[in-house]
Backbone as numpy.savetxt, mean C-alpha at the origin, in Angstrom:
# Nx Ny Nz CAx CAy CAz Cx Cy Cz
-0.36 33.24 5.14 -1.64 32.53 5.06 -2.46 33.10 3.91
-2.89 32.22 2.99 -3.69 32.68 1.87 -5.11 33.02 2.32
-5.67 34.04 1.69 -7.07 34.36 1.95 -7.93 33.24 1.35
-9.16 33.13 1.80 -10.06 32.09 1.31 -10.30 32.25 -0.19
-10.36 33.49 -0.67 -10.61 33.70 -2.10 -9.43 33.20 -2.94
-8.23 33.53 -2.49 -7.06 33.06 -3.25 -6.92 31.55 -3.18
-7.33 30.97 -2.06 -7.32 29.52 -1.96 -8.31 28.92 -2.94
-9.46 29.58 -3.12 -10.44 29.11 -4.10 -9.89 29.21 -5.52
-9.15 30.29 -5.79 -8.53 30.45 -7.11 -7.52 29.32 -7.33
-6.73 29.01 -6.32 -5.75 27.93 -6.44 -6.45 26.60 -6.68
-7.52 26.33 -5.93 -8.28 25.08 -6.13 -8.78 24.98 -7.57
-9.28 26.09 -8.08 -9.82 26.10 -9.44 -8.71 25.85 -10.46
-7.55 26.42 -10.23 -6.42 26.21 -11.15 -6.01 24.74 -11.15
-5.91 24.16 -9.97 -5.53 22.74 -9.87 -6.55 21.87 -10.58
-7.82 22.09 -10.29 -8.88 21.27 -10.89 -8.89 21.39 -12.41
-8.76 22.62 -12.92 -8.78 22.81 -14.37 -7.54 22.22 -15.03
-6.39 22.39 -14.42 -5.16 21.87 -15.03 -5.16 20.35 -15.04
-5.63 19.74 -13.95 -5.71 18.28 -13.91 -6.69 17.77 -14.97
-7.79 18.51 -15.14 -8.81 18.06 -16.09 -8.49 18.32 -17.54
-7.84 19.46 -17.85 -7.62 19.84 -19.24 -6.19 19.61 -19.73
-5.25 19.47 -18.81 -3.83 19.31 -19.14 -3.26 20.59 -19.79
-3.98 21.68 -19.71 -3.54 22.94 -20.30 -3.35 24.00 -19.22
-2.34 24.87 -19.37 -2.20 26.00 -18.43 -3.49 26.79 -18.36
-3.78 27.33 -17.18 -5.08 27.95 -16.92 -4.93 29.47 -16.87
-5.82 30.18 -17.59 -5.82 31.63 -17.59 -6.96 32.20 -16.75
-6.90 33.50 -16.46 -7.90 34.13 -15.62 -9.29 34.12 -16.26
-9.34 34.29 -17.58 -10.64 34.30 -18.27 -11.33 32.95 -18.13
-10.56 31.88 -18.30 -11.14 30.54 -18.19 -11.65 30.29 -16.78
-10.92 30.78 -15.78 -11.35 30.58 -14.39 -12.68 31.27 -14.11
-12.82 32.48 -14.57 -14.06 33.21 -14.30 -15.24 32.61 -15.05
-14.97 32.00 -16.22 -16.04 31.40 -17.00 -16.48 30.06 -16.43
-15.54 29.30 -15.88 -15.84 27.94 -15.44 -16.23 27.84 -13.97
-15.82 28.82 -13.18 -16.03 28.72 -11.73 -16.75 29.97 -11.22
-17.66 29.77 -10.31 -18.38 30.90 -9.73 -17.57 31.56 -8.63
-16.52 32.27 -9.03 -15.64 32.89 -8.05 -16.20 34.20 -7.50
-17.17 34.78 -8.21 -17.83 35.99 -7.70 -17.00 37.25 -7.79
-15.92 37.24 -8.58 -15.08 38.44 -8.75 -14.77 38.61 -10.22
-14.23 39.76 -10.58 -13.94 40.08 -11.97 -12.65 39.38 -12.43
-12.48 39.24 -13.75 -11.22 38.68 -14.27 -9.99 39.45 -13.79
-10.13 40.78 -13.63 -8.99 41.58 -13.16 -8.59 41.17 -11.75
-9.59 40.95 -10.90 -9.30 40.52 -9.53 -8.65 39.13 -9.53
-9.14 38.25 -10.38 -8.56 36.91 -10.49 -7.11 37.02 -10.95
-6.84 37.93 -11.91 -5.45 38.11 -12.38 -4.55 38.58 -11.24
-5.06 39.47 -10.41 -4.28 39.94 -9.26 -4.01 38.79 -8.28
-5.05 37.97 -8.06 -4.88 36.82 -7.16 -3.86 35.83 -7.73
-3.91 35.63 -9.04 -2.96 34.71 -9.67 -1.54 35.25 -9.59
-1.39 36.57 -9.72 -0.07 37.17 -9.60 0.48 36.97 -8.18
-0.40 37.10 -7.19 0.02 36.90 -5.80 0.38 35.43 -5.55
-0.41 34.53 -6.11 -0.13 33.10 -5.95 1.20 32.74 -6.61
1.46 33.34 -7.75 2.73 33.07 -8.43 3.90 33.61 -7.63
3.74 34.81 -7.08 4.81 35.41 -6.29 5.13 34.57 -5.06
4.12 33.90 -4.50 4.32 33.09 -3.30 4.72 31.65 -3.64
4.84 31.34 -4.94 5.35 30.03 -5.34 4.34 28.92 -5.46
3.04 29.25 -5.48 2.01 28.22 -5.57 1.67 27.84 -7.02
1.91 28.76 -7.94 1.69 28.49 -9.37 2.85 29.12 -10.14
2.99 28.69 -11.39 4.00 29.35 -12.23 3.57 29.31 -13.68
4.23 30.12 -14.49 3.92 30.23 -15.91 4.94 29.41 -16.69
4.51 28.33 -17.35 5.47 27.47 -18.03 6.20 28.15 -19.18
5.55 29.07 -19.85 6.22 29.85 -20.89 5.44 31.14 -21.14
6.08 32.07 -21.78 5.51 33.40 -21.98 4.16 33.32 -22.68
3.25 34.15 -22.22 1.89 34.29 -22.76 1.01 33.07 -22.51
1.50 32.13 -21.68 0.66 30.99 -21.32 -0.07 31.27 -20.02
-1.01 30.41 -19.69 -1.68 30.50 -18.41 -0.76 29.97 -17.31
-1.34 29.64 -16.17 -0.54 29.18 -15.03 -0.83 27.71 -14.71
0.16 27.06 -14.11 -0.01 25.68 -13.66 0.47 25.59 -12.21
-0.02 24.64 -11.46 0.39 24.53 -10.05 1.84 24.06 -9.91
2.48 24.48 -8.86 3.79 23.96 -8.49 3.61 22.85 -7.45
4.70 22.21 -7.06 4.61 21.22 -5.98 4.02 21.84 -4.73
4.42 23.09 -4.45 3.91 23.80 -3.27 2.41 24.04 -3.40
1.96 24.35 -4.61 0.54 24.56 -4.84 -0.27 23.29 -4.66
0.23 22.19 -5.21 -0.45 20.91 -5.02 -0.51 20.53 -3.54
0.61 20.80 -2.83 0.65 20.45 -1.40 -0.43 21.20 -0.63
-0.57 22.48 -0.89 -1.60 23.25 -0.20 -2.99 22.76 -0.58
-3.17 22.44 -1.86 -4.46 21.93 -2.33 -4.83 20.66 -1.57
-3.88 19.73 -1.45 -4.14 18.47 -0.75 -4.39 18.72 0.74
-3.57 19.58 1.34 -3.73 19.85 2.78 -5.06 20.49 3.11
-5.63 21.23 2.16 -6.89 21.94 2.40 -8.11 21.19 1.88
-7.89 19.95 1.41 -9.03 19.18 0.93 -10.04 18.97 2.05
-11.30 19.21 1.74 -12.35 18.98 2.74 -12.58 17.49 2.93
-12.27 16.70 1.92 -12.46 15.25 2.00 -12.09 14.61 0.69
-11.95 13.30 0.70 -11.64 12.58 -0.53 -12.93 12.36 -1.30
-12.77 12.09 -2.59 -13.94 11.88 -3.43 -14.53 10.50 -3.14
-15.78 10.43 -2.71 -16.37 9.11 -2.39 -16.60 8.30 -3.66
-16.45 6.99 -3.54 -16.73 6.11 -4.66 -18.23 5.92 -4.78
-18.69 5.67 -5.97 -20.10 5.39 -6.17 -20.41 4.01 -5.62
-21.69 3.74 -5.39 -22.08 2.42 -4.89 -21.70 1.32 -5.88
-21.78 1.64 -7.18 -21.39 0.66 -8.20 -19.90 0.36 -8.12
-19.08 1.40 -7.91 -17.64 1.19 -7.78 -17.32 0.37 -6.54
-18.00 0.65 -5.44 -17.76 -0.11 -4.22 -18.13 -1.59 -4.39
-19.25 -1.84 -5.05 -19.66 -3.23 -5.30 -18.65 -3.93 -6.21
-18.17 -3.21 -7.21 -17.21 -3.80 -8.14 -15.92 -4.17 -7.41
-15.46 -3.30 -6.50 -14.25 -3.60 -5.72 -14.47 -4.84 -4.88
-15.58 -4.89 -4.16 -15.85 -6.02 -3.28 -15.96 -7.32 -4.06
-16.69 -7.29 -5.17 -16.86 -8.50 -5.97 -15.54 -8.99 -6.54
-14.71 -8.06 -6.98 -13.43 -8.43 -7.59 -12.50 -9.04 -6.56
-12.42 -8.43 -5.38 -11.50 -8.92 -4.36 -12.03 -10.15 -3.65
-13.35 -10.28 -3.55 -13.92 -11.44 -2.86 -13.62 -12.75 -3.58
-13.28 -12.67 -4.85 -13.01 -13.89 -5.61 -11.62 -14.45 -5.38
-10.78 -13.77 -4.58 -9.41 -14.22 -4.37 -9.37 -15.53 -3.60
-8.43 -16.41 -3.99 -8.36 -17.73 -3.37 -7.25 -17.85 -2.33
-6.25 -17.00 -2.39 -5.17 -17.02 -1.40 -4.52 -15.64 -1.37
-3.49 -15.50 -0.53 -2.87 -14.19 -0.34 -2.24 -13.65 -1.62
-1.55 -14.52 -2.37 -0.95 -14.07 -3.63 -2.03 -13.54 -4.57
-3.16 -14.21 -4.59 -4.26 -13.77 -5.44 -4.83 -12.45 -4.94
-4.94 -12.29 -3.63 -5.43 -11.03 -3.05 -4.52 -9.86 -3.48
-3.21 -10.04 -3.33 -2.27 -8.97 -3.67 -2.30 -8.70 -5.18
-2.32 -9.76 -5.97 -2.36 -9.58 -7.42 -3.61 -8.85 -7.88
-4.76 -9.24 -7.33 -6.01 -8.57 -7.68 -6.01 -7.12 -7.22
-5.42 -6.87 -6.05 -5.39 -5.50 -5.52 -4.56 -4.60 -6.42
-3.44 -5.09 -6.89 -2.59 -4.30 -7.79 -3.34 -3.97 -9.07
-3.97 -4.97 -9.66 -4.69 -4.73 -10.92 -5.85 -3.76 -10.71
-6.56 -3.95 -9.60 -7.71 -3.09 -9.31 -7.30 -1.63 -9.11
-6.26 -1.41 -8.30 -5.79 -0.04 -8.05 -5.33 0.63 -9.33
-4.61 -0.12 -10.16 -4.13 0.45 -11.42 -5.29 0.84 -12.33
-6.34 0.00 -12.34 -7.50 0.30 -13.18 -8.31 1.47 -12.65
-8.51 1.51 -11.34 -9.32 2.57 -10.74 -8.68 3.94 -10.88
-7.37 4.00 -10.66 -6.68 5.30 -10.62 -5.97 5.65 -11.91
-5.76 4.65 -12.76 -4.99 4.83 -14.01 -3.58 5.32 -13.71
-3.06 4.84 -12.58 -1.68 5.13 -12.17 -0.93 3.81 -11.99
0.29 3.90 -11.48 1.06 2.71 -11.14 0.68 2.28 -9.73
0.25 1.05 -9.57 -0.15 0.54 -8.25 0.99 -0.23 -7.61
1.16 -0.03 -6.30 2.20 -0.72 -5.55 1.56 -1.29 -4.29
1.73 -2.60 -4.08 1.14 -3.25 -2.90 2.22 -4.06 -2.20
2.35 -3.83 -0.91 3.30 -4.58 -0.08 2.59 -5.78 0.52
3.26 -6.93 0.47 2.71 -8.11 1.14 2.69 -7.86 2.65
1.73 -8.43 3.35 1.73 -8.30 4.82 3.06 -8.75 5.40
3.59 -7.95 6.29 4.88 -8.25 6.89 4.75 -9.32 7.96
5.57 -10.37 7.86 5.53 -11.42 8.88 6.00 -10.90 10.24
6.81 -9.85 10.22 7.29 -9.31 11.49 6.15 -8.68 12.29
5.05 -8.35 11.61 3.90 -7.77 12.29 2.76 -8.78 12.42
3.02 -10.01 12.03 1.96 -11.01 11.98 1.86 -11.81 13.27
0.72 -12.46 13.42 0.48 -13.39 14.52 0.20 -14.77 13.94
0.37 -15.78 14.76 0.11 -17.16 14.33 -1.39 -17.44 14.40
-1.94 -17.89 13.30 -3.35 -18.30 13.30 -3.47 -19.80 13.57
-2.56 -20.59 12.99 -2.64 -22.03 13.18 -1.34 -22.68 12.72
-0.95 -23.75 13.39 0.17 -24.58 12.95 -0.37 -25.97 12.67
-0.15 -26.46 11.46 -0.62 -27.80 11.09 0.58 -28.71 10.86
0.46 -29.96 11.29 1.49 -30.97 11.09 0.87 -32.14 10.34
1.40 -32.44 9.15 0.83 -33.48 8.31 1.87 -34.56 8.06
1.49 -35.80 8.27 2.40 -36.92 8.05 2.39 -37.31 6.57
3.53 -37.15 5.91 3.67 -37.56 4.51 4.24 -38.97 4.42
4.97 -39.36 5.45 5.56 -40.70 5.58 5.79 -40.89 7.08
6.10 -42.10 7.53 6.26 -42.31 8.99 7.23 -41.35 9.65
8.29 -40.97 8.96 9.28 -40.07 9.57 9.42 -38.75 8.79
8.47 -38.49 7.90 8.52 -37.23 7.13 7.25 -36.44 7.39
7.44 -35.20 7.86 6.32 -34.34 8.28 6.33 -33.05 7.48
5.14 -32.58 7.13 5.03 -31.24 6.56 4.49 -30.30 7.63
5.23 -29.25 7.90 4.79 -28.21 8.83 4.18 -27.07 8.03
2.98 -26.67 8.38 2.29 -25.57 7.70 2.00 -24.49 8.73
2.54 -23.30 8.49 2.31 -22.15 9.37 1.36 -21.19 8.68
0.24 -20.90 9.32 -0.75 -19.98 8.76 -0.80 -18.74 9.65
-0.68 -17.57 9.04 -0.66 -16.32 9.81 -2.02 -15.64 9.77
-2.19 -14.66 10.64 -3.45 -13.92 10.68 -3.63 -13.03 9.47
-2.57 -12.85 8.67 -2.67 -12.03 7.46 -2.84 -12.88 6.21
-3.05 -14.19 6.41 -3.33 -15.04 5.27 -2.13 -15.68 4.62
-0.94 -15.39 5.11 0.24 -16.02 4.53 0.34 -17.47 5.01
0.80 -18.33 4.12 0.96 -19.75 4.43 2.40 -20.15 4.09
3.11 -20.64 5.10 4.49 -21.10 4.91 4.55 -22.59 5.16
5.24 -23.32 4.28 5.32 -24.77 4.40 6.78 -25.22 4.49
7.03 -26.25 5.31 8.36 -26.81 5.44 8.26 -28.34 5.51
9.16 -29.03 4.83 9.26 -30.48 4.93 10.33 -30.84 5.96
10.01 -31.80 6.82 10.91 -32.15 7.92 11.13 -33.65 7.93
12.39 -34.06 7.93 12.75 -35.47 8.10 13.10 -35.70 9.56
12.27 -36.44 10.26 12.47 -36.67 11.69 13.45 -37.84 11.91
14.11 -37.85 13.05 15.05 -38.94 13.34 14.39 -40.28 13.59
13.09 -40.29 13.81 12.37 -41.54 14.06 10.92 -41.37 13.61
10.22 -42.44 13.29 8.81 -42.34 12.89 7.97 -41.70 14.00
6.94 -40.98 13.56 6.01 -40.35 14.50 4.62 -40.92 14.26
4.00 -41.41 15.30 2.65 -41.95 15.17 1.65 -40.82 15.02
0.47 -41.14 14.50 -0.59 -40.13 14.38 -0.99 -39.58 15.74
-0.94 -40.45 16.76 -1.29 -40.01 18.12 -0.29 -38.99 18.63
1.01 -39.27 18.41 2.04 -38.34 18.85 1.94 -37.03 18.08
1.72 -37.14 16.77 1.64 -35.93 15.94 0.46 -35.07 16.37
-0.67 -35.68 16.66 -1.84 -34.94 17.11 -1.57 -34.27 18.46
-0.84 -34.95 19.32 -0.52 -34.40 20.64 0.39 -33.18 20.49
1.42 -33.29 19.64 2.33 -32.16 19.41 1.55 -30.99 18.83
0.70 -31.28 17.84 -0.09 -30.23 17.19 -0.96 -29.49 18.21
-1.63 -30.23 19.06 -2.54 -29.63 20.04 -1.78 -28.77 21.04
-0.67 -29.30 21.58 0.09 -28.52 22.57 0.72 -27.28 21.95
1.20 -27.44 20.71 1.84 -26.32 20.04 0.85 -25.20 19.78
-0.30 -25.53 19.23 -1.31 -24.51 18.94 -1.83 -23.85 20.20
-1.94 -24.62 21.28 -2.42 -24.05 22.54 -1.50 -22.93 23.03
-0.22 -23.03 22.69 0.74 -22.03 23.16 0.93 -20.85 22.19
0.79 -21.10 20.88 1.22 -20.07 19.92 0.09 -19.36 19.18
-1.08 -19.94 19.11 -2.16 -19.31 18.34 -2.50 -17.93 18.93
-2.55 -16.94 18.04 -2.85 -15.57 18.46 -1.65 -14.80 18.95
-0.49 -15.43 18.97 0.72 -14.77 19.47 1.51 -14.16 18.32
2.13 -13.00 18.60 3.02 -12.39 17.62 4.26 -13.25 17.44
4.83 -13.22 16.27 5.99 -14.06 15.96 7.10 -13.90 16.98
7.37 -12.64 17.34 8.48 -12.37 18.26 8.25 -12.97 19.65
6.98 -13.21 19.98 6.66 -13.71 21.32 6.69 -15.24 21.41
6.79 -15.92 20.28 6.64 -17.37 20.26 7.81 -18.13 20.90
9.09 -17.81 20.58 10.19 -18.66 21.06 10.17 -18.99 22.56
10.03 -18.01 23.46 10.04 -18.38 24.88 8.82 -19.19 25.30
7.73 -19.10 24.53 6.52 -19.82 24.89 6.62 -21.31 24.61
7.53 -21.69 23.71 7.61 -23.11 23.32 8.96 -23.73 23.68
9.80 -22.99 24.37 11.17 -23.47 24.65 11.18 -24.81 25.39
10.24 -25.00 26.31 10.25 -26.24 27.11 9.27 -27.29 26.59
8.73 -27.08 25.41 7.72 -28.00 24.88 8.21 -29.46 24.79
9.43 -29.73 24.30 9.88 -31.13 24.21 9.94 -31.84 25.55
10.13 -31.09 26.62 10.27 -31.72 27.94 9.00 -32.46 28.37
7.87 -32.11 27.79 6.62 -32.73 28.19 6.34 -34.05 27.49
7.27 -34.51 26.65 7.05 -35.75 25.89 8.00 -36.85 26.38
7.68 -38.09 26.00 8.52 -39.22 26.33 9.94 -38.99 25.78
10.90 -39.57 26.48 12.31 -39.34 26.13 12.60 -39.69 24.67
12.08 -40.82 24.19 12.37 -41.25 22.82 11.72 -40.35 21.77
10.67 -39.62 22.17 9.97 -38.76 21.21 10.56 -37.35 21.15
11.36 -37.00 22.12 11.85 -35.62 22.22 12.68 -35.17 21.01
13.57 -36.03 20.44 14.33 -35.57 19.27 13.44 -35.13 18.11
12.39 -35.91 17.84 11.49 -35.55 16.74 10.71 -34.27 17.06
10.23 -34.15 18.32 9.51 -32.93 18.72 10.44 -31.73 18.62
11.68 -31.91 19.01 12.64 -30.80 18.98 12.91 -30.31 17.57
13.01 -31.25 16.61 13.29 -30.83 15.24 12.07 -30.14 14.62
10.87 -30.60 14.99 9.66 -29.89 14.55 9.64 -28.46 15.08
9.98 -28.33 16.35 9.98 -27.03 16.99 11.05 -26.12 16.39
12.23 -26.67 16.15 13.31 -25.88 15.56 12.94 -25.37 14.18
12.26 -26.22 13.41 11.83 -25.81 12.06 10.81 -24.69 12.13
9.88 -24.79 13.08 8.90 -23.72 13.26 9.59 -22.40 13.59
10.53 -22.43 14.52 11.22 -21.20 14.92 12.04 -20.63 13.77
12.66 -21.50 12.97 13.41 -21.03 11.81 12.48 -20.34 10.82
11.29 -20.91 10.65 10.31 -20.31 9.74 9.90 -18.93 10.21
9.73 -18.78 11.51 9.31 -17.48 12.06 10.35 -16.40 11.82
11.63 -16.75 11.85 12.67 -15.73 11.71 13.17 -15.59 10.28
13.04 -16.68 9.48 13.58 -16.63 8.12 12.69 -15.84 7.18
11.39 -15.99 7.32 10.49 -15.40 6.35 10.15 -13.95 6.68
11.20 -13.15 6.79 10.99 -11.73 7.11 11.23 -10.84 5.90
11.56 -11.44 4.77 11.81 -10.64 3.57 10.55 -9.90 3.14
10.70 -8.62 2.92 9.56 -7.81 2.49 9.36 -8.00 0.99
8.11 -8.14 0.58 7.80 -8.36 -0.83 6.85 -7.29 -1.32
7.06 -6.89 -2.56 6.28 -5.83 -3.20 5.76 -6.35 -4.53
4.53 -6.00 -4.86 4.01 -6.26 -6.20 3.62 -4.94 -6.85
3.99 -4.77 -8.10 3.73 -3.52 -8.82 2.95 -3.84 -10.08
2.07 -2.95 -10.45 1.30 -3.14 -11.68 0.87 -1.82 -12.28
0.56 -1.85 -13.56 0.07 -0.64 -14.23 1.15 0.32 -14.66
2.40 -0.14 -14.76 3.48 0.78 -15.16 3.22 1.39 -16.53
2.53 0.65 -17.39 2.23 1.17 -18.72 1.33 2.41 -18.66
0.62 2.60 -17.55 -0.23 3.78 -17.42 0.57 5.07 -17.50
1.84 5.02 -17.10 2.66 6.24 -17.12 2.90 6.75 -18.53
2.83 5.88 -19.51 3.07 6.33 -20.88 2.02 7.32 -21.35
0.88 7.35 -20.65 -0.16 8.33 -21.01 0.22 9.74 -20.57
1.26 9.83 -19.72 1.60 11.12 -19.12 2.98 11.60 -19.53
3.45 11.21 -20.71 4.81 11.58 -21.11 5.08 13.08 -20.99
4.08 13.89 -21.33 4.29 15.34 -21.29 4.32 15.88 -19.86
3.98 15.04 -18.87 4.02 15.48 -17.48 5.41 15.37 -16.88
6.31 14.73 -17.57 7.66 14.56 -17.07 8.60 15.46 -17.84
9.37 16.30 -17.13 10.15 17.38 -17.74 11.04 16.94 -18.89
11.79 15.88 -18.73 12.73 15.45 -19.76 12.33 14.11 -20.36
12.27 13.11 -19.53 11.95 11.77 -19.98 11.33 10.98 -18.84
10.58 9.96 -19.19 9.95 9.11 -18.19 10.92 8.07 -17.65
12.08 7.96 -18.27 13.02 6.89 -17.93 13.43 6.87 -16.45
13.80 8.02 -15.84 14.18 7.96 -14.41 13.06 7.43 -13.51
11.83 7.74 -13.87 10.70 7.24 -13.09 10.61 5.72 -13.20
10.71 5.21 -14.43 10.63 3.77 -14.64 11.78 3.04 -13.95
12.98 3.62 -14.00 14.13 3.00 -13.35 13.95 2.94 -11.84
13.40 4.02 -11.26 13.16 4.04 -9.82 12.14 2.98 -9.42
11.10 2.82 -10.24 10.05 1.86 -9.92 10.52 0.41 -10.06
11.63 0.20 -10.75 12.17 -1.15 -10.91 12.98 -1.59 -9.69
13.30 -0.66 -8.81 14.13 -0.99 -7.65 13.25 -1.34 -6.45
13.37 -2.57 -5.98 12.56 -3.07 -4.87 12.74 -2.22 -3.62
13.98 -1.85 -3.31 14.25 -1.10 -2.10 13.64 0.30 -2.17
13.62 0.88 -3.36 12.99 2.20 -3.53 11.50 2.10 -3.22
10.86 1.06 -3.73 9.43 0.89 -3.50 9.13 0.64 -2.03
9.97 -0.18 -1.39 9.78 -0.46 0.03 9.91 0.81 0.86
10.91 1.62 0.54 11.10 2.86 1.29 9.96 3.83 1.01
9.50 3.82 -0.24 8.41 4.69 -0.63 7.17 4.41 0.22
6.81 3.12 0.34 5.66 2.76 1.14 5.97 2.87 2.63
7.22 2.64 3.00 7.60 2.72 4.41 7.42 4.10 4.99
7.44 5.12 4.13 7.26 6.50 4.61 5.80 6.82 4.87
4.89 5.93 4.45 3.47 6.17 4.68 3.12 5.91 6.13
2.19 6.69 6.66 1.72 6.46 8.02 0.96 5.15 8.10
1.06 4.47 9.24 0.34 3.22 9.42 -1.17 3.45 9.48
-1.56 4.55 10.08 -2.97 4.74 10.40 -3.69 5.73 9.49
-2.95 6.50 8.70 -3.60 7.52 7.89 -3.04 7.59 6.49
-3.68 8.39 5.66 -3.26 8.59 4.29 -2.00 9.44 4.23
-1.07 9.05 3.37 0.14 9.84 3.15 0.20 10.24 1.68
0.43 11.51 1.42 0.58 12.01 0.06 1.92 12.76 -0.03
2.81 12.25 -0.87 4.10 12.92 -1.08 4.12 13.43 -2.51
4.47 14.71 -2.65 4.32 15.40 -3.92 5.67 15.88 -4.44
6.00 15.49 -5.67 7.18 16.01 -6.34 8.46 15.83 -5.55
9.09 16.94 -5.23 10.39 16.92 -4.55 10.31 16.48 -3.09
9.11 16.22 -2.58 9.00 15.62 -1.25 9.44 14.16 -1.26
9.47 13.55 -2.45 9.92 12.16 -2.57 11.44 12.11 -2.48
11.95 11.14 -1.72 13.38 11.06 -1.42 14.20 10.71 -2.65
13.63 9.97 -3.61 14.40 9.49 -4.76 14.31 10.49 -5.90
15.46 10.89 -6.42 15.50 11.93 -7.46 14.67 11.54 -8.68
14.66 10.25 -9.00 13.91 9.80 -10.16 12.42 9.97 -10.02
11.95 10.18 -8.79 10.52 10.33 -8.54 10.12 11.77 -8.22
11.02 12.72 -8.50 10.75 14.13 -8.17 9.64 14.74 -9.03
9.27 14.06 -10.10 8.18 14.57 -10.94 6.89 13.77 -10.72
6.86 12.99 -9.64 5.69 12.16 -9.36 5.09 12.48 -8.00
3.89 11.98 -7.79 3.27 12.02 -6.47 2.95 10.60 -6.05
3.00 10.36 -4.76 2.74 9.05 -4.19 1.60 9.17 -3.18
0.58 8.37 -3.35 -0.54 8.32 -2.41 -0.56 6.92 -1.81
-0.39 6.81 -0.50 -0.28 5.50 0.14 -1.00 5.47 1.47
-1.36 4.26 1.90 -2.05 4.09 3.17 -1.76 2.67 3.68
-1.86 2.48 4.98 -1.68 1.16 5.54 -2.97 0.36 5.47
-2.83 -0.97 5.45 -4.00 -1.83 5.52 -3.70 -2.97 6.47
-4.75 -3.57 7.02 -4.54 -4.65 7.96 -5.82 -5.38 8.29
-5.67 -6.46 9.05 -6.82 -7.28 9.41 -7.48 -6.81 10.69
-6.95 -5.76 11.29 -7.53 -5.21 12.52 -7.24 -3.73 12.57
-7.02 -3.22 13.77 -6.75 -1.80 13.93 -5.33 -1.44 13.50
-4.44 -2.42 13.49 -3.04 -2.15 13.18 -2.72 -2.53 11.74
-2.02 -1.65 11.03 -1.63 -1.93 9.65 -0.54 -2.99 9.63
-0.67 -3.95 8.72 0.35 -4.98 8.57 1.17 -4.78 7.30
0.75 -3.84 6.45 1.47 -3.54 5.22 0.89 -2.25 4.63
1.46 -1.82 3.49 1.02 -0.58 2.85 0.66 -0.85 1.40
-0.16 0.01 0.86 -0.45 -0.02 -0.57 -0.64 1.42 -1.05
-0.49 1.63 -2.35 -0.66 2.98 -2.86 -0.45 3.04 -4.35
-0.37 4.26 -4.86 -0.15 4.48 -6.29 0.90 5.56 -6.49
1.53 5.49 -7.66 2.51 6.48 -8.09 2.06 7.03 -9.43
2.04 8.35 -9.55 1.64 8.97 -10.81 2.23 10.35 -10.92
1.94 11.07 -11.99 2.47 12.43 -12.14 1.87 13.36 -11.10
2.53 14.48 -10.83 2.00 15.43 -9.85 0.66 15.99 -10.32
0.44 16.01 -11.63 -0.87 16.44 -12.15 -1.84 15.28 -12.01
-2.32 15.12 -10.79 -3.11 13.96 -10.40 -4.46 14.39 -9.85
-5.46 13.57 -10.08 -6.76 13.78 -9.44 -6.64 13.32 -7.98
-6.17 14.20 -7.12 -5.89 13.82 -5.74 -7.13 13.34 -4.98
-8.26 14.06 -5.04 -9.43 13.57 -4.28 -9.88 12.19 -4.74
-9.91 11.97 -6.06 -10.34 10.68 -6.58 -9.35 9.57 -6.27
-8.06 9.86 -6.43 -7.03 8.86 -6.16 -7.01 8.47 -4.70
-7.08 9.47 -3.82 -7.08 9.19 -2.38 -8.30 8.36 -1.98
-9.45 8.67 -2.58 -10.65 7.91 -2.27 -10.53 6.45 -2.70
-9.96 6.23 -3.90 -9.81 4.86 -4.39 -8.82 4.07 -3.55
-7.69 4.69 -3.21 -6.67 4.01 -2.41 -7.24 3.63 -1.04
-7.93 4.55 -0.42 -8.50 4.28 0.91 -9.55 3.17 0.84
-10.41 3.20 -0.17 -11.47 2.19 -0.28 -10.88 0.80 -0.51
-9.90 0.70 -1.39 -9.29 -0.60 -1.67 -8.59 -1.13 -0.42
-7.88 -0.26 0.30 -7.20 -0.69 1.53 -8.21 -1.23 2.54
-9.36 -0.59 2.64 -10.39 -1.03 3.59 -10.90 -2.43 3.22
-11.16 -2.65 1.93 -11.66 -3.96 1.51 -10.61 -5.06 1.68
-9.36 -4.75 1.38 -8.30 -5.74 1.56 -8.18 -6.12 3.05
-8.29 -5.12 3.91 -8.25 -5.39 5.35 -9.39 -6.30 5.78
-10.56 -6.09 5.23 -11.72 -6.94 5.56 -11.49 -8.38 5.10
-10.90 -8.55 3.93 -10.64 -9.89 3.41 -9.65 -10.62 4.30
-8.59 -9.92 4.73 -7.60 -10.54 5.61 -8.23 -10.93 6.95
-9.13 -10.09 7.44 -9.76 -10.38 8.73 -10.67 -11.60 8.64
-11.25 -11.83 7.45 -12.19 -12.94 7.29 -11.52 -14.23 6.85
-10.27 -14.11 6.36 -9.61 -15.30 5.79 -9.15 -16.26 6.88
């Protein structure tokens, strides 16, 4: 267990290295931070931190820089994330409030996160497997051609065209719509099939084939649209950090191009709290020189998807965590109101 003084020295090293991009020496620490001890004492503390693996010397006669272990302790001991200013909060709300549909919400969120953090932003679309039905609409395009529209509580809209075996009157269509919504609205996708299994039985014999095909299409939509989708933005931001990657930025870029890597990356985040994975804590070798800050977002108490950022381990953790958390909160509010 580090003493409080050595923990303060480590915090100062992390803050200075993130801010200056230069290895930090004992003289600089005593000049910039009110540590209340002599440079000699700071040197002793730095030697102890290096021996325990929290910092290291990149080359002879240089100062020290944090290791993955040092960043991890710094993050674990954070008293709190950096709060956004009122102007930043208003800017987030105004930018996201202008979204017209779910695709626009996700697209705006990616751009906003990338701009706020100057990192690579990754946003997962709300998972249909965690969604509930908000409304089912049936629209007559022709006497025997119907459009089924499924709207979820997370703002996703799925549409299907259905050719019925016989024409459906507006009265019949309205009746099917009303009975269907009475059974499925507010229900999780997985709970819907048994709730509607006997629905055709309540209609006239000649109408049952058309009702059955509408119902079958709805159930197919519930099970088919389970593909997880990811949107990424701000990859060009990584070019500002070329010197933060030991050999080349290429492995990082290649990892970020793989959809399954991104899904797993966000999948490791907690649903209810902030997750920070640093350096070699990331499962993918190509991301061993990066840190990932992610959190769940949703329209209620339960997260329906994740969002976060990927950047070098030399990251402004308090500021990045604050931005990620604030954006997730606003996106959740938009989904709840949509």
